[in-house]
N, C-alpha and C positions, 0 to 999 in steps of 0.2 A: 460503539456497535459494529463490530466487522464483515463486511459481504463474505460471503460463503459459497453460494451459488447465484447463475444466473438461468432464468427461463425465458428461453422465445418458443412460443407457439405461431406459426404462419405468418412469422414474421420475416418480411424479403425471401434470402433464400432458405429462411430455416422452415421447412413445412411441419413435417410432425414435432411433439413437442422435443425441443434440445435442451437437455442440462449442460450448463458450463462450469466448471468447477473453479472458485477461484483462488490462489495460494494466499496464505496469512502474509507474504511479504512479496513479490513479485511474480508477476502471471507474464509470462512471453508467449504472445497469438502470434504463431505461424503458421506460412504455406504459402503456398503460389498468389500472384495478382487474381482478383477479382473470384474468391473462393467466399469470402464472407467473413475477412479477420474484423477488418472494419466496420464491419454492421455490429458487433459485437459491444463497440466503445459509441457506437451512435446511438446505439438501445439503449445504451446506461444513462446517456446524455439524455433523451426522451425521456429516459423514469425519473431522472433525478431536475429535469427542469432545466437544464444549463442551458444559459446564456445562449441566442441562436440556433435549438434545436428544436424543434416541433414535429409529432406523427402526422405523417399524411396520409395519402389515400394510398400513393404508389407503395407504400409502406405495406400495405398489404399481400400474400403471396398467392400469385396469381391462379396456381393451382390450386388453391385452398376458397379461392374467391370461385372457381367453376363449381369446387361441387359444394358450393353452395354456404360456406361458409361464413356468416356476419360479422367478427370480430379477430384481431391477433391481439396476441398478449405479451407483455414483457412481465417477468417477473421476478422477485429477488429475493434471496433466504441469507439471512441474518443473524450470527450465531453473538459470542461475547457480549452478554447482554446487561443490561445495568443493572444490577444489584437491585434497586430499588427505582422507583418513578412514581412521580407526584402527578396524579388524575386529576382528585377532587381536593379544594383546599389545601392545606399543609399535611397532609397525610398521606404516609409513604404506600404506597403497594407495592407489586410486582408482575412482571408481565403472565408469568405462569401464574400467578394467585387468580389473575384475569382473566386463565383459559383463554389467553389468548396467540398460543405457540404450538405448531404442528406436533407431526407423528414425533420427528426428529429431534421436540425440544428449540427447536430453531422459530424465530419471526418469519414468515413468508407474507411478504406483500406480494400482488398482482394488483397492473394495471391493465385494461379491456379496452381499445380502442374501435370505433366503429372503421369498418372496410369502406362503405361509400365515403366518408371524409374526413377521416383518420382524426378524429374527435375524441378524447377521453371519456368514454361513456363509464368508466364505473373505476374507483380502486377497493379493492377487497384484501380482508386477513387472513389467509386460507390456515384453519386452527382446530383442534382438537375442544369441541366446543358444547356442551350439554344438547340433549338430542330432548332432555323435556323443554316443551316451550316456553315455559313460565323464566326456568332457569339459565333456556337461551336466551328469553331478551333482557333481562337484567341492563344488560350494556349502552341499552337502548332509553332503559328510562329516566326521566328526570326525577329528582331528587322529591316532589311532592308523591309522584307515583310509585316510585322506591319505597316509601314510606308506608302506604298502604296495603303492597303485599306484603313487607314486613311485619306490618298491625297485623293482618290476614294470619298470618305464621307466627305469630305471637312470639315473636324475637325484639320487640322494641326494648324490651327491658335492658338487653344485654350493648345494643347500641349506644356505644360513650359518648359520643357525640354527634347527635340526630343531623348536624346540619352536612355530615360527611357522606356523598354517595356511596364509596369504595367502602366504607364501614355496612352500611345495608348490607350492600351485595354479599359481604364476608359472612355475617349472620345467618340470611337468611340459604346460603349456599353449605353453612355450617349445622343448619336444623333441618336440612333436605338429605343430609350426610351423602353416602357415594350414589353419582349419578353419572348414567351412562352417557358415552363422548362419541360425537362423530365428528368424521371431517366435513367441515362448517368453511362457506365463504361468508363474512361478515361485509356487508357493505359498510364503507367507514364513514358515510356521511346519513344513513339512514337509519342504522343497526348499533352506531356510537356516538352515543350522546353526553353530555357532561351540562350543568347550569352555566357553566363559567365558558373557558377555552375549551373546544371539544376533543376528546380524548384523541381521536387520532391527530389532531393538530400536537399534543405534548407527546404523542410517540415519535411522529415526525421531526420533530427537535431533537432527538436521539439519534435520529439514523445519520451515517457518513455524508460531510460535507464530497461535491466531485466536481473536477476540474477536468474539461478535455482541452486537449491539443492536438489540432487537425493539421495536417501537411499540405491541403490544396485549397484551402480557404483565398478569396480574389481579397484585394486589400482593399479596405473602403473605411468611413469615419466611424465607424461602429465594429469595426475587425476584431474579434473578440482574441483573435490567434496573437495578437499584438499587447491586447489590455488582461486579456487573461490571469498573466503571472502575477501582477499586482493587486488586480480584482480578487484574485483567488485570498491573496494577503488581509485581504480586508472583512472574507471569508472567514477566514481563523481567527481573524480579531473579535469579531462577531459572536463565533462561539464557544471564546473563551470566557464572553461576559454574558452570555445567552442567560445565566442566572437572575444577573442585576439586569436584565433588561428587560425578562421576564415580571421580576418585582417591580421595578419601575412601571409598564405597563399594568399588572393588576391596582399601584396605587394609583394611577390616573384614574381607572375605567371604577374604585371603588367611592374617588372624589366625585367624578363626575355622575354617577349613578345616586351619590350621596342628594348632591343639587336637583338632578329629575327627578326625584324621589320626595323630597320635599317641597319642588314644586305641582306636583301631583296632587299630594294632600293636603294644600292649598287650593287649589282648582277643584278638588272634588267638595270643598265645603261651597263651593259656588256652583258649581256645572258637575255634580256627581255622575250623570249618564255618560258625560264626555271623559271623564276622568277615569271612569272605567273602561272605556274603551283604549287606552292610550297605554302601550309598553316600552318601559324605558331600556333600551337593546343597543351597542355597538354594532352596526353593519359590519365592519372589517377591523382586525388590528390593523397599528398604523405600519406603515413601512418603514422601515430603515436601509436607506439607498443609499451609497455613496461613487459615485465614479472617478475612477483615478486614474492615470496614467503617468507617462514619462514623454515630457516633449524637450527636445534639442534646442540650444540655443539659437538656433535661427526660428524657433517657432513653430519643426517640423516633427506633428507626432509621430512615434514611432511607428504606430500602423500606417503612414505613409512612407518606410523609407520601405528598401530591399527588403525581402523574404531572407536573405542571408542575415540582414542585421537583426531582423526581428529573432529567427530562432538562434542568433548568437547570445539577445538577452534571456530568453528561454531556456538556453544552455546556461547561462549565469544566473539564472534564479533557482534552477535545480539544485546549482552546486554550490549557493546558500543555503537555500533548506535544508540539504545534507547535513549542513555543519551545523544548524542552528539546531538547541536544547529544545525539546517540545514540555512546556511551560503551561500551567494554567487551562491546559483543559484534557480531557479525555474522550471528546469527538472525535472519531475517526476521519481522516483524509484519503481519499482516493484519488490518485493523479492517472488520465487514461493520456496516455502519448503516441498517437500515430505515426508509423514511418521517421522516426528519431534523426534517419538519413538524409530527411530530406535539405537539401540547399545546406548542406554543412562540409566543410573539409573531412575526409577522413579521421585524420586526429581527433576534429572537435566531435565526431560521432562516437568514437570511442570513449572522450571525456564525458560526455552525456549518458552513456552507458551508465558509465562505472558512479556517474552523480548520483543515477535512477538506484544503480544496486547498493550507495550508502544509504543512501534516503530511507527504501525499501526494507533496511537495517532498526530502523527505529520506529520505536513504537505508537502505536497511533495512525500510521502510514502503511496503505496501499498501492503498490505500482502495476498498472496495467501497460505493454508496451504491445504494439504490433511491429515488426518487421518481417523482409525477406532478403534481409542483404546477409551475409552469410558470418562475414566479420561481427555483428552486431549478435544474432542469432548464437551464434559460438559462446558468448557472455551470458546469455540467460540461464540461471540455475535449473539443474535439469526436473527437477520437483515444479518448477514453476512454469516447465513447458505445455502446451495445449496447440496439439497441430491440426489445423484446420484443411482438412482433405474433402474429395469426393468417393462417394461407396461407388460398386457398380451399377446403379441405377442412376447414377448423377446426382442423389441426396447429400447436403450439403451434413459432416459429420466432423466432431471435436472430438481428439482422440488424447486420453491422459499419456502420460510417459511412461512406456515400458521399454523392455529392448530391442523388442519388435518395432515400436511405435519412434523410438530412439534412431534407429539403424533406417526407417521410413522419411523421416525429418528429414535427416544430416542430408542424407542423399540428394532427397528432392531442393533442397536450399542448398547445395553445393558446402555444407561444412567441412573442411579437409583438417586433418592434424597439424600439430606444427612441422614445419621442414627443420631439417637437422636430425634425424632418425636414422635416416637410411643406413649410416655407418656405425652408427652408437655400441655399444656393447652395454652399454646401462644410460638411463635417462632422472634427472633431479627436474620436478616439476616447480615450477616458482610461479610467482604472482606476475614480475614484472621485466623491464629491462633491467634495473638497478642491482634485482637480486641477481641476475648473471652476471653483472659486473663485480659484485659484490661478491660471489661465491670463485670464479674465474682469480682476482685478484687473490684473495685471502689462500687459496690453495699454491699457485706459482711463488707468491713470496713468502709460505711458510714453509716449502721445499728448497727453495734458495737460502734459504736461513739454516736449515738443516731441522727443522722441525717435524716436517714428514714425507714422506720416502717417496709421493709422487704429485705429479700434478694432476686435475681433471682430464687435461689433454692427454698427459701420459696413459692412464687408463683407461680411455676412449669414452668419458663420462660427458654425457652434455647436458647442458642445463636447457629446460625448453619452458618456453614463455607460454604460458596458458590462460593468463587473463585473471584465473579465482577457479579454485579448485571447487568442483560439485557443477560446472557448467556443462556445455554440451562440447564445448571444443575438447574442455575438461576429458569426455566421456569417450568421445571419436580418440582424442589421443591415445587414453590407457588402453581403447579395444586393438588398437594397433600395436602399441608397445606387446600387449599380451598374445594377440595374432601372431607375429614376429619373436617370442621368447626371450622379450628383452627387459632385464630387470630394472624395476624402476621406483624411486620415492619421491617423497613431496617435503620439500623445503616451505615455511611460511613465517611471516612476524605474526606474534603472539597478541601481539596489540594489550599487553596489559597492561594498567592503567586507563587504557581508553573506553569506550564503548562496549557495556557490558555484552550488548545485544552481536556485535562483531565475537566478542571473546567466547561469547558461546557455541557462536555457528563455527570457527575456529576448531573450539572444540567436536564437534560435531563432526567435520569432516578429518578429525584426528581419529573417532572413532572407527569409521567406514573404512578410510585407508588400512590400519592396523587389523582392522577388522576382513580384511583381505592377504595379510598375513605381508601387508609392506612398509619400510619403514615411515616414521612421521616427524620431522625436525621440525619447530619450532623454534622460536629466539625467547632465549632468557628475558633480555629487554625489551623493551616495548615493539622497535624495530630496527631494520638495520641501520639506518643511520643515527641510532645511539649509540653506538660503539665508535662513533667518530670520535678521536680524538681533540678535545675543547684547544690544547693549546699548537694543534697543527693548524685550525682553521684562524687562531690568531697569529700564527707567522707566515702563514699565507696571505691575509687578509686584513691584519692588522684590527679585528675584531674581537672583543671577548666576546664568549657567549658561555653559560651558565645550562645545564641541564640535569635531569637524573635518569635513572634509568629505564623510569616508567612515563618521564614525559613528551610532551611533542616536541621531538629535537628536531624534524624535519625542518616544523614551521618555527622553531625558535633560530635555526640557524639563518634560513631562508631570508627571514626578515632582517638579520643582523648584518646581514651580507648582500643584502638588497638582488637577490634574484628566487626565481620561482623554485618551490619547494622542489618539486620532481625533480631536479637536475641536481641537488645535492649533492646524493650522494655519490655519483657520476661524476659530479667534478673532484672532487676530496677522496675518494677513497681510492683511487690508486695512488695516492700521496701515502698513505699509510703503511710503515714499516712494518716490517716482521716484529720487533719488539713492543711497538706501540700494539700492534692485532693480538698480539696475546695479553699485553698490560689490560687492554679494554674489554678483552673478554674473561678474565681471571673471576673465576666462583670456587666456593669453600665446600667439600665434599668428606665430611666430618673432620679429619686433624687435615687432611690434603688438598692441598692446590690446584687447581686443575686451569685450563685454558678452554673454554669453550668452543670455541673457533675452530682451535687444534682437533678436539674430539670431535666437533662436526664433521672436518674433511677428513680425517680416520676412518668415521663409519660410514661414511659415501661410498668411501674408495675402496669399503669391503664388498660393496654391490659387485664386484669383478673379480 
């Protein structure tokens, strides 16, 4: 399941019901301090029962309390629902068939808390459910009661396995035919039932796992800020093995209940009245808990280290997660990160944001991040921006991105376009500093060898680093270029042979750029590092490297020569001769052999 909406009612600064749409990949919650950004993340932490988060009476909106309201609510809507779900025995059904979806076809779960204590009062599923009292109560009935209803309605013969509650419900609903549905809130404790694990418990197993990383947590032995990254890895592992865990729990239950039943049978022979009073049942499920952390050689746990060290570990947790293939589970994971800029060098802040962006493009991952730092807010994809501000009455509102909202947000946050456009006759928008090195050296070297007529500088064409197409920074830069009447184009790696999700994202950007009548260039090879000549690296370092046009050349080279992957292009590309550039970018267009990079420089030159 994927989180689609969060709904807050009477919760802290959110008085009236406020619906916050959550992006499929990355949601960047931006705005000024104390406007309600962190409230959204903390509401989710309370909803998902994250370690260290608990609702309190202070969470009740004081104006709502003054008006006599007795509860505050946190609701979540989920889409991308499981195709099937097992609620009874081993027979599959669907949430739709069980009439547990709202009018939009999503699963909507609402948790209501008492204003006087902050205690969870009830959890409900808001859905379109039968108005008929009998049909509307089927999910609350035990198997014995379902059989009675089914027999009364004459459907017993069509129920293939009379031990399965979902089959009885299906037969009863089919016999009733079309039934009027109404908006209903089903209490998961009172109106959802089963003879084994509760229906709500089985639905819960399908919900995303959630991890939150706060910026201002005090250091203590139980500091979740320090333990969360690795503890989240434990949760992910448990999610991947949930089917096996559930099967093991069921086997244990059956075995123990069998012993209890046989014991009661023997007791009934001696004391039938006593035996009839006793009902064998498990009071609660077993707890699968693992406490994992990192200790230094001196025995000092990471939660006792400085905040910078803890956040550095957090940074590299996300870098590792971004590179990990998602295997073994389709359960979604939501990472919520408050102010990633806290206690970090600016370079690490950007590195963390880029790792989060990469992670958000993986399947079954959603990222929520709050920030008010322009450099980081500028990297958030436009479609994921949620601008938290106040209306004229001082009430908190959350705005979706459009031209006016993006302008308001960028001005409020101080997101500026990239510098260097002031005297430009045209600009090339690129992702990183290595792309600037790549294009400038390519044009200069090819001109010196007579392959092209002009360098970029000759023509007044400036490569502008925007961090990523589709970001707020990108939007601001393009608006300035358009306002100034400066021609522009985009140059990106194709990532061919890499992450399919990233490739799809690049193609989406191509459609957007070309839809505006602008030129979009992407490499024929995976990345600009794939154009480096292996012989050049051998001559300069003595290291033999081998890579294809679609493999991760940057990492292969970095590992061979022992350096940072992001420094590979800047170190070796300035040593590439025109001959090597032409050779490494050759491709065949029918019977003609052409040079891709020569063609790109010529086409970029046509901007002016």
